[in-house]
C-alpha positions, -999 to +999 in steps of 0.1 A: +249-124+155+286-126+155+292-152+129+305-133+098+291-160+075+256-148+084+262-112+073+258-116+035+225-136+039+211-110+063+222-082+040+206-099+010+174-103+030+174-066+040+178-057+003+149-078-007+127-063+021+136-027+013+110-019-014+082-034+007+094-017+038+093+016+020+058+009+008+046+001+043+064+032+058+048+054+032+013+041+040+020+046+077+032+081+074+012+094+044+044+106+028+072+089+008+098+113+022+087+107+058+084+070+052+118+067+037+133+085+067+118+059+090+129+031+067+164+044+067+164+047+105+152+011+107+181-001+086+206+019+106+193+004+138+196-031+124+231-025+111+241-011+145+227-040+165+217-072+146+202-086+178+170-065+172+162-092+146+165-120+172+135-143+177+118-138+143+127-142+107+145-113+090+115-099+072+093-099+103+122-084+123+128-055+098+091-045+099+091-049+137+120-025+140+103+000+116+070-002+135+088+003+169+107+034+157+076+049+142+055+041+173+082+055+197+082+087+177+045+091+184+031+074+153+034+106+133+013+111+102+021+139+078+001+171+087-008+202+068-023+183+039-052+195+017-079+179-004-082+141-003-052+137+021-067+162+046-100+142+046-081+110+050-063+123+081-096+132+098-109+097+091-077+082+103-080+098+137-112+078+143-097+044+138-092+019+166-055+020+178-032-003+157-060-015+134-049+002+102-013-008+108-024-044+113-046-044+082-017-032+061+007-058+074-018-087+069-035-079+036-010-058+017+023-071+030+011-107+035+021-113+071+002-139+091-017-128+122+010-143+144+037-122+125+015-091+127+013-096+164+051-100+166+055-068+147+032-045+166+035-063+200+002-079+205-011-115+207-021-133+176-058-133+185-057-095+190-039-090+157-068-109+140-094-088+158-076-055+148-077-065+112-114-072+113-121-040+131-101-020+105-119-036+076-153-027+091-143+009+100-127+017+067-153+001+045-181+020+064-163+053+062-158+062+026-175+054-007-168+069-041-163+064-078-136+039-091-120+037-125-105+004-137-076+002-162-073-034-172-070-051-206-080-086-196-119-088-198-124-115-172-101-098-146-117-065-153-152-080-147-140-096-115-125-064-101-156-044-112-178-069-093-156-067-061-156-029-062-194-027-068-202-051-040-182-028-017-207+000-025-185+020-049-196+032-083-174+020-112-170+048-138-159+023-165-131+001-177-103+012-200-081-012-219-054+012-232-037+044-221-057+064-246-090+050-234-080+056-198-073+093-203-106+097-223-126+079-196-110+098-168-118+131-183-154+121-190-162+108-155-136+119-130-129+090-105-121+092-068-098+061-071-080+044-100-073+007-102-047+000-129-027-028-145+008-020-159+008-038-192-022-028-214-038-042-245-019-022-271+014-025-252+009+009-238+018+015-201-007+017-172+019+037-154+019+063-181-019+063-182-020+069-145+006+098-147-015+113-175-046+112-154-030+125-122-015+154-142-049+163-158-072+155-129-051+162-099-038+139-071-060+109-061-054+074-048-041+047-072-039+009-067-018-011-092-029-047-097-002-063-118+018-094-127+049-073-129+053-057-094+091-055-099+085-027-124+073-005-096+090-019-064+125-010-076+137+005-043+154+035-060+124+059-066+090+068-051+067+038-053+029+033-050+016+028-015-009+003-029+003-025-052-012-059-055+004-088-073-015-111-096-029-135-089-048-115-063-074-124-038-107-107-031-095-099+004-065-081-010-086-060-034-112-051-007-086-041+018-065-021-006-096-002-019-108+005+016-074+016+027-068+038-004-102+055-002-097+060+035-061+071+035-050+086+002-012+085+000-004+081-037+016+107-056+024+109-093+050+082-100+071+102-124+082+070-141 
């Protein structure tokens, strides 16, 4: 890529990809710090040699570079964890090679099976098989209790139905920050599903931070029409964030992934 007129467009594309690249790197490594280090290394590699993006669109290429660097480093996942994270690492070791990575790329980041294959270096058919394997292995490994923070009744009922059909117990639905804190203390959940904008104009982010402070660290999935409020690119972000309108597949995959591999920290927003 020697044409200087291409540089601004590529730079813009890299900037747009960065928040999502950080999210994927965090989920891969189990740590925001470690994930950011790999994301930074990926951008450095691209800025040094733009040809690493050849053959695919910029977004696919950026994720391919990240995956390549992570894989060449031995696919490290943060060690020395305790509690939920330590349990997740033990589960993670039992997964079929590449399946979790493929699942994240397809269901959370929205890549097609062809693009997933391009990123992790397998055929499209194998990428599809890996995603299906990961879904089965994760769904069968961990069940628990789930708390829902959502002010829209129909959406709350839909999410509750999806979660229940997966075999998890729903502790209840909270519509405001105050209700969320009260519910969380009354029936401590293993996982929290939260919207950002709540019924009384309170913040789902604040509600989650209150709960994590009082109950301790646990996985959180944000399902929101305002993803830009979290994917800012300038501070730690949730590993699991689904934009509305969501699909059943996205919710199922994110819940399985979050239960299986807890990598969410207090957002400090």
